[in-house]
KOLNU-788247 format. One line per 8 residues: number of its first residue (from 1); their letters; for each residue x, y, z of N, C-alpha, C, O. Coordinates in steps of 0.05 Angstrom, whole numbers, plus 5000, padded with zeros to 4 digits. Each point is the difference from the previous one (the first is absolute). Example, Ala and Ser with C-alpha at 12.3 -4.5 7.8 and 13.67 -1.06 7.14 Angstrom:
2
1> as> 5264:4886:5156:4982:5024:5000:5018:5024:5000:5021:5000:5013 ~ 4972:5021:4973:5016:5024:5001:4985:5022:5014:5010:5022:5004;
This chain:
158
1> slaptvsv> 3291:2398:5034:4975:5014:5003:4979:4981:5011:4999:4977:4992 ~ 4984:5033:5025:4978:4983:5011:4976:5001:4982:4982:4983:5004 ~ 5017:5035:4977:4977:5002:4982:5009:4995:4972:5004:5018:4984 ~ 4999:4956:5008:5010:4994:4973:4979:5008:4979:4976:4999:5005 ~ 5034:5009:4972:4982:5007:4978:5004:4979:4978:5019:5002:4985 ~ 4963:4980:5013:5000:4979:4980:4972:4997:4990:4981:4999:5016 ~ 5016:4999:4958:4973:4996:4989:5001:4976:4980:5021:4995:4987 ~ 4957:4991:5011:4997:4978:4982:4975:5005:4984:4979:5007:5012;
9> qpsglvvv> 5022:4991:4962:4976:5004:4984:4981:4976:5003:5006:4978:4991 ~ 4971:5026:5022:4982:4978:5005:4988:4987:4975:4992:4977:5000 ~ 5007:5038:4977:4989:4989:4976:5015:4976:4991:4988:4981:4989 ~ 5039:5018:5014:5015:4977:4992:4993:4976:5018:4999:4978:4990 ~ 4997:5027:5035:4992:4978:5018:4972:4990:4995:4994:4977:5003 ~ 4988:5041:4988:4973:4992:4994:5001:4981:4976:4985:4980:5000 ~ 5032:5025:4981:5002:4982:4977:5010:4973:5009:4990:4979:4991 ~ 5029:5020:5027:5011:4975:5010:4979:4985:5017:4996:4976:4996;
17> agdpdlar> 4990:5039:5021:4982:4988:5019:4973:4993:4987:4987:4981:5007 ~ 5005:5036:4974:4973:4996:4988:4978:5010:5017:4977:4996:4995 ~ 5030:5018:5027:4981:5009:5019:5012:5025:5014:5020:4998:5013 ~ 4967:5025:4985:5011:5024:5013:5003:4998:5030:5020:5010:5011 ~ 4962:4977:5003:5002:4998:5029:5024:4982:5007:5015:5006:5019 ~ 4988:4972:4967:5023:4982:5005:5026:5015:4994:5020:4996:5014 ~ 4980:5020:4965:5024:5016:4994:5007:5020:5022:5023:5003:5007 ~ 4956:5010:5003:5005:5019:5022:5010:4985:5025:5018:5010:5014;
25> eaaadaft> 4971:4967:4992:5009:4984:5023:5029:4992:4997:5016:5002:5019 ~ 4992:4989:4957:5027:4992:4995:5019:5024:5002:5022:4998:5011 ~ 4970:5025:4979:5016:5024:5002:5004:5008:5029:5022:5008:5009 ~ 4956:4990:5007:5002:5007:5028:5019:4981:5015:5016:5009:5016 ~ 4982:4965:4977:5019:4981:5012:5029:5007:4993:5018:4999:5017 ~ 4986:5007:4957:5027:5007:4991:5011:5025:5014:5023:5000:5007 ~ 4960:5020:4996:5009:5025:5013:5006:4994:5030:5019:5012:5011 ~ 4965:4971:5001:5005:4994:5028:5027:4986:5003:5016:5007:5017;
33> ralerwer> 4990:4974:4965:5026:4986:5001:5023:5019:4994:5021:4998:5012 ~ 4974:5020:4969:5021:5020:4993:5006:5018:5023:5023:5006:5006 ~ 4956:5003:5008:5004:5018:5023:5015:4985:5022:5017:5012:5014 ~ 4976:4963:4991:5014:4984:5020:5030:4997:4994:5016:4997:5018 ~ 4990:5003:4956:5028:4995:4992:5012:5025:4987:5018:4998:4983 ~ 4972:5026:5024:5007:5024:4986:5030:5006:5000:5011:5009:4980 ~ 5002:4986:5042:5029:5005:5001:5015:4986:4978:5019:5010:4988 ~ 4972:4966:5005:5013:4984:4979:4990:5009:4973:5016:5001:4981;
41> irgienpe> 4959:5005:5016:4988:5006:4974:5007:5028:4990:5004:5004:4976 ~ 4999:5015:5042:5004:5028:4991:5027:5003:4985:5004:5019:4986 ~ 5014:4962:5018:5026:5002:4987:5000:4989:4972:5020:5003:4985 ~ 4959:4983:5007:5000:4989:4973:4994:5021:4979:4987:5021:5006 ~ 5021:4974:4970:4998:5020:4979:4971:5007:4993:4994:5024:4996 ~ 4988:4956:5004:4972:5005:4992:4982:4987:5020:4991:4978:4996 ~ 5003:5035:5027:4983:4988:5020:4972:4994:4990:4987:4981:5009 ~ 5002:5035:4973:4973:4996:4989:4999:4972:4986:4981:4985:5004;
49> agvhrvav> 5039:5009:4981:5001:4974:4986:5001:4977:5021:4988:4979:4996 ~ 5027:5026:5025:5002:4980:5021:4973:4995:5013:4992:4977:5005 ~ 4994:5045:5001:4974:4997:5013:4980:4987:4981:4984:4983:5008 ~ 5017:5025:4967:4982:4987:4980:5006:4970:4998:4981:4984:4999 ~ 5044:5009:5001:5008:4971:4998:4988:4985:5025:4990:4978:4997 ~ 5012:5034:5026:4990:4988:5024:4969:4996:4997:4989:4979:5008 ~ 4997:5042:4982:4971:4998:4997:4993:4977:4980:4981:4986:5005 ~ 5034:5012:4973:4995:4979:4981:5005:4972:5013:4985:4981:4996;
57> nvlrrrfr> 5036:5018:5021:5005:4975:5014:4978:4993:5019:4993:4976:5004 ~ 4996:5044:5009:4977:4996:5019:4977:4988:4984:4987:4980:5008 ~ 5008:5031:4968:4978:4989:4983:5006:4972:4991:4982:4982:5001 ~ 5043:5012:4991:5007:4973:4992:4996:4980:5023:4989:4979:4995 ~ 5019:5028:5029:4995:4982:5023:4971:4995:5004:4991:4978:5006 ~ 4992:5043:4992:4972:4997:5004:4988:4981:4979:4984:4983:5006 ~ 5024:5022:4968:4990:4983:4979:5009:4971:5003:4984:4981:4996 ~ 5041:5015:5012:5011:4973:5004:4985:4986:5023:4992:4977:4997;
65> rraieerl> 5004:5038:5025:4986:4988:5023:4971:4993:4992:4990:4979:5008 ~ 4997:5039:4977:4973:4994:4991:4999:4975:4982:4982:4984:5003 ~ 5037:5014:4979:5001:4976:4982:5004:4975:5016:4988:4979:4994 ~ 5030:5022:5026:5005:4976:5017:4975:4993:5015:4993:4977:5002 ~ 4994:5043:5010:4975:4995:5015:4979:4987:4982:4987:4981:5009 ~ 5010:5029:4967:4980:4990:4982:5006:4971:4992:4982:4983:4998 ~ 5044:5011:4997:5008:4973:4993:4994:4981:5023:4990:4978:4996 ~ 5017:5030:5028:4995:4983:5024:4970:4996:5004:4992:4978:5006;
73> lrrerpes> 4993:5042:4990:4971:4998:5003:4988:4981:4979:4982:4984:5007 ~ 5027:5018:4969:4990:4982:4979:5008:4971:5006:4984:4981:4996 ~ 5040:5015:5015:5009:4973:5006:4986:4988:5024:4994:4976:5000 ~ 5001:5040:5020:4989:4990:5025:4972:5010:5006:4992:5002:5023 ~ 4994:5004:4956:4973:5010:5004:4981:4978:5008:4995:4981:4986 ~ 4994:5021:5039:4982:4980:5009:4973:5001:4985:4992:5021:4990 ~ 4994:4957:5010:4973:5000:4988:4983:5018:5017:4998:4997:5024 ~ 4989:5022:4963:4983:5019:5015:4971:4992:4999:4990:4990:4979;
81> vppphvpt> 4997:5014:5042:4971:4994:5002:4986:5026:5005:5007:5014:5019 ~ 4973:4992:4965:4987:5026:5003:4983:5001:5026:4989:4980:5009 ~ 5010:5044:5003:4982:5003:5023:4971:4995:4990:4995:5003:4976 ~ 4988:4988:5041:4973:4993:4992:4984:5022:4986:4982:4995:4984 ~ 5023:5030:5023:4985:5022:4989:5011:5012:4974:4990:5020:4990 ~ 5032:4969:4999:5012:5010:4976:4995:4981:4977:5006:4976:5002 ~ 4982:5033:4976:4995:4983:4977:5026:4987:4990:5021:5013:5000 ~ 4978:4962:4991:5023:4985:4992:5015:5014:4977:5025:5001:5000;
89> dlwaavaa> 4961:5011:4980:5013:5013:4978:5015:5025:5009:5022:5006:4990 ~ 4967:5008:5029:5014:5024:5011:5025:4991:5015:5021:5012:4997 ~ 4976:4967:5019:5023:4990:5015:5023:4991:4981:5023:5006:5005 ~ 4970:4980:4974:5020:4991:4981:5013:5024:4986:5024:4999:4996 ~ 4961:5021:4998:5011:5024:4988:5020:5014:5019:5021:5009:4992 ~ 4971:4994:5033:5018:5012:5020:5025:4984:5003:5022:5011:5002 ~ 4975:4962:4999:5023:4982:5003:5019:5003:4976:5024:4994:5003 ~ 4966:5014:4974:5017:5003:4976:5015:5026:4999:5018:5003:4983;
97> lpfrqrqa> 4976:5016:5034:5014:5026:5001:5029:4997:5010:5006:4981:5014 ~ 5011:5037:4977:5027:5000:5012:4999:5005:5030:4980:5012:5010 ~ 5040:4980:5005:5000:5001:5029:4992:5027:5011:4982:5002:5016 ~ 5032:5020:4975:4995:5026:5011:4971:5009:4995:4988:5012:5018 ~ 5001:4981:4959:4972:5007:4995:4981:4984:5017:4981:5011:5011 ~ 5025:4963:4993:4983:4984:5018:5002:5011:5029:4979:5002:5013 ~ 5045:5005:4995:5004:5011:5027:4983:5026:5003:4986:5003:5020 ~ 5016:5015:4961:4985:5025:5001:4970:4995:5001:4986:5013:5016;
105> ialryvld> 5004:4969:4967:4971:4994:5000:4992:4988:5026:4979:5008:5011 ~ 5036:4974:5000:4993:4988:5026:4999:5021:5022:4981:5000:5016 ~ 5039:5017:4985:5001:5021:5021:4977:5019:4997:4987:5008:5020 ~ 5008:5001:4956:4980:5021:4995:4971:4989:5002:4984:5012:5014 ~ 5011:4965:4974:4972:4991:4998:4992:4978:5019:4977:4997:5006 ~ 5043:4987:5002:4993:4978:5019:5003:5011:5029:4982:4996:5016 ~ 5040:5018:4989:5004:5011:5027:4988:5027:5003:4999:5011:5022 ~ 4991:5001:4956:4986:5026:5000:5018:5023:5010:4991:5017:5015;
113> ltqaqvad> 5035:4982:4978:5018:5022:5007:4997:5023:4981:4992:4996:4977 ~ 5014:5028:5032:5000:5023:4981:5025:4998:4983:5018:4984:5006 ~ 4983:5031:4973:5024:4999:4982:5025:5009:5016:5021:4989:4995 ~ 4976:5030:5022:5023:5009:5016:5010:4977:5018:5024:4996:5003 ~ 4957:4989:5009:5008:4977:5017:5012:4978:4983:5019:4987:5009 ~ 4971:5009:4967:5011:4980:4982:5029:5007:4993:5018:4983:5000 ~ 4987:5043:4995:5027:5010:4994:5018:4994:5023:5023:4991:4996 ~ 4969:5015:5028:5016:4995:5024:5006:4970:5003:5023:4992:5005;
121> amgvapgt> 4956:4991:4991:5004:4972:5003:5019:4988:4980:5015:4981:5005 ~ 4984:5030:4970:5017:4990:4979:5027:5013:5000:5018:4991:4986 ~ 4985:5031:5029:5026:5014:5000:5005:5015:4975:5023:5002:4991 ~ 4956:5009:4997:5004:5015:4975:4986:5027:5003:4985:5005:5019 ~ 5019:5012:4961:4987:5027:5000:4971:4996:4993:4992:4982:4986 ~ 4991:5037:5024:4971:4999:4993:4995:4999:4970:4981:4986:4991 ~ 5034:5029:4994:4996:5000:4971:5006:4972:4988:4986:4992:4981 ~ 5033:4994:5029:5007:4973:4991:4977:4981:5007:4993:4983:4984;
129> taatlhaa> 4995:5021:5039:4977:4984:5008:4977:5005:4981:4987:4981:4991 ~ 5007:5044:5003:4978:5006:4982:5005:4988:4973:4981:4989:4988 ~ 5043:5013:5002:5007:4988:4973:4997:4970:5001:4991:4988:4981 ~ 5018:5000:5041:4999:4970:5002:4971:4991:5001:4993:4981:4987 ~ 4991:5033:5029:4971:4993:5001:4986:5004:4973:4983:4984:4992 ~ 5024:5037:4995:4988:5006:4973:5007:4977:4981:4983:4990:4986 ~ 5043:5003:5013:5009:4978:4983:4986:4974:5007:4992:4985:4983 ~ 5006:5010:5043:4987:4975:5009:4970:4999:4991:4991:4980:4991;
137> rrnlaall> 4995:5043:5012:4972:5000:4992:4998:4997:4970:4981:4986:4990 ~ 5037:5026:4994:4999:4997:4971:5006:4971:4993:4986:4988:4982 ~ 5033:4999:5031:5007:4972:4994:4976:4982:5008:4994:4982:4985 ~ 4994:5023:5038:4977:4984:5008:4977:5003:4979:4987:4981:4993 ~ 5009:5044:4999:4978:5005:4980:5006:4984:4974:4982:4988:4989 ~ 5043:5013:5002:5007:4985:4976:4996:4970:5004:4989:4987:4982 ~ 5019:5003:5041:4997:4971:5005:4971:4992:5002:4993:4978:4993 ~ 4990:5040:5017:4972:4994:5005:4982:5010:4977:4976:4995:5000;
145> gvdvtddm> 5036:5019:4980:4985:5010:4977:4981:5022:5007:4977:5001:4990 ~ 5032:5018:5027:4984:5022:5010:5010:5026:4988:5025:5003:4997 ~ 4958:5015:4996:5007:5027:4989:5009:5017:5024:4986:5002:5020 ~ 5038:5011:4977:5010:5016:5022:5003:5029:4993:5018:5014:5010 ~ 4966:4996:4972:5003:5028:4991:4994:5019:5023:5009:5023:5000 ~ 4977:4968:5021:4993:5017:5022:5017:4993:5025:4990:5004:5022 ~ 5034:4985:4974:5017:4992:5023:5011:5024:5014:5022:5010:4992 ~ 4964:5000:5027:5010:5023:5016:4994:4995:5029:4977:4999:5008;
153> evwthg> 5044:4999:5007:4997:4997:5029:5010:5026:5012:5022:5009:4994 ~ 4962:5003:5023:5008:5026:5012:5020:4994:5022:4994:4984:5018 ~ 5029:5028:4981:5020:4996:5020:4996:5019:5023:4997:5025:4996 ~ 5003:4965:5028:4997:5017:5023:5023:4995:5019:5012:4978:5000 ~ 4996:5042:5015:5022:4998:5018:4993:4986:5026:5017:4997:5017 ~ 4958:4993:4985:4991:4989:5025:5010:4973:5007:4993:4989:5021;
């Protein structure tokens, strides 16, 4: 059949991923791979389990790659010098953020990209960008001792 019927419960992937958007991306990758290999997969007893396993493996690879990137960055992190218009304490706080949060902050607030453009540049879903920026702002606030009860950035598709 050219129209396979396979479903995977995304809630299980959300628990593994810790992020609904990341879970959806992993499921989409798994379904793409399953469709590419459908002739082989349709003969197995439980194709849903196979697709779920592929999605979990996609997540594992992403987490492993992220851990390797973070280790390399910690090991080879050059001494950073703040731009002249950025207060030293803010620069130190940004430098203390995890890589993805630093990247999102730089794209959004230094390069003045929209959230949609940040998502494109980072290769992630817009919801993942919004969550990353929110986490980065909260972490910066904690590092700088600022109250963030009003942390709301309006997301625009522009």
